C-alpha positions as CSV (number, residue, x, y, z in Angstrom):
1,X,148.4,145.8,-47.7
2,X,149.9,143.7,-45.0
3,X,147.8,141.2,-43.1
4,X,148.8,139.8,-39.8
5,X,147.2,137.5,-37.2
6,X,149.9,137.8,-34.6
7,X,149.3,139.5,-31.2
8,X,149.5,143.2,-30.8
9,X,152.8,145.0,-30.5
10,X,153.8,148.1,-28.5
11,X,157.2,149.7,-28.6
12,X,159.5,152.5,-29.6
13,X,160.2,153.5,-33.2
14,X,163.4,155.6,-33.7
15,X,163.2,158.6,-36.0
16,X,165.7,161.5,-36.3
17,X,166.8,162.4,-32.8
18,X,163.9,160.8,-31.0
19,X,161.8,157.7,-30.6
20,X,158.0,157.4,-30.9
21,X,155.8,155.2,-28.7
22,X,153.8,153.1,-31.1
23,X,151.0,150.5,-30.7
24,X,149.9,148.1,-33.4
25,X,147.0,145.8,-32.8
26,X,148.1,143.7,-35.8
27,X,144.5,142.9,-36.6
28,X,143.6,141.0,-39.8
29,X,142.1,144.0,-41.7
30,X,143.3,147.0,-43.5
31,X,145.8,149.0,-41.5
32,X,144.6,152.3,-40.1
33,X,147.1,154.8,-38.8
34,X,145.6,157.3,-36.4
35,X,147.1,160.8,-36.2
36,X,146.5,162.8,-33.1
37,X,145.5,166.5,-32.7
38,X,148.0,168.8,-31.1
39,X,149.0,167.9,-27.5
40,X,147.0,164.7,-27.6
41,X,148.3,161.2,-27.2
42,X,147.3,157.8,-28.7
43,X,145.0,157.3,-25.7
44,X,142.5,159.6,-27.6
45,X,141.8,156.8,-30.0
46,X,140.7,154.1,-27.6
47,X,137.0,154.6,-28.0
48,X,137.2,154.8,-31.8
49,X,139.2,151.6,-31.9
50,X,136.8,149.9,-29.6
51,X,133.8,150.9,-31.7
52,X,135.5,149.8,-35.0
53,X,136.5,146.5,-33.5
54,X,139.2,143.9,-34.1
55,X,138.5,143.5,-37.8
56,X,140.9,146.4,-38.6
57,X,144.6,146.7,-37.9
58,X,144.8,149.8,-35.6
59,X,148.1,151.7,-35.4
60,X,148.5,154.6,-33.0
61,X,151.5,156.6,-31.8
62,X,152.4,159.5,-29.6
63,X,153.9,162.5,-31.4
64,X,157.3,163.8,-30.3
65,X,157.3,164.8,-26.6
66,X,153.7,163.4,-26.1
67,X,152.7,160.4,-24.1
68,X,155.4,157.8,-24.1
69,X,157.5,159.4,-26.9
70,X,160.8,161.1,-26.4
71,X,161.7,164.7,-26.8
72,X,163.3,166.2,-30.0
73,X,165.1,169.3,-31.2
74,X,162.7,169.4,-34.2
75,X,158.9,169.9,-33.8
76,X,158.4,171.1,-37.4
77,X,155.6,170.0,-39.7
78,X,158.2,168.3,-41.9
79,X,159.5,166.4,-38.8
80,X,156.0,165.2,-38.1
81,X,155.7,164.0,-41.7
82,X,158.9,162.0,-41.3
83,X,157.4,160.5,-38.2
84,X,154.4,159.2,-40.2
85,X,157.0,157.7,-42.7
86,X,158.9,156.1,-39.9
87,X,155.8,154.5,-38.3
88,X,154.4,153.2,-41.6
89,X,157.8,151.7,-42.5
90,X,158.3,150.2,-39.0
91,X,154.9,148.4,-39.1
92,X,155.6,147.3,-42.7
93,X,152.4,148.2,-44.5
94,X,151.5,149.5,-47.9
95,X,148.9,152.1,-48.4
96,X,147.5,152.6,-44.9
97,X,144.3,154.4,-44.3
98,X,145.1,157.6,-42.3
99,X,142.6,159.0,-39.8
100,X,143.4,162.3,-38.1
101,X,141.8,165.1,-36.3
102,X,143.0,168.7,-36.0
103,X,146.8,168.8,-36.5
104,X,146.7,165.1,-37.3
105,X,144.2,165.7,-40.2
106,X,146.6,168.3,-41.7
107,X,149.4,165.7,-41.5
108,X,147.2,163.0,-43.1
109,X,146.4,165.3,-46.1
110,X,150.0,166.3,-46.7
111,X,151.3,162.8,-46.2
112,X,148.7,161.3,-48.6
113,X,149.6,164.0,-51.2
114,X,153.2,162.9,-51.0
115,X,152.3,159.2,-51.1
116,X,149.4,158.7,-53.6
């Protein structure tokens, strides 16, 4: 687990033929990566993050062609799993806690199975 006390970061993470809009609060606690339902954006997590508070490291991102992320030629499930890999690698954490709803929950289960 990586701990950080620096200020939050927002930017683009390149993956395959696209780039994902990512926000990382860089809070001091365990990193939580939030996975959106289909057609949603990272904005969906604002209330959850506010309720959980700054003790956690909250990481959100927009899926391909959602929110601030760029379009892609690949919208496959495998492509979305590579996106989780790219975000986790870009923020530099081990063993993040994944939280997802709808399509994001399916991604979380499959990603966790591949990364026990």
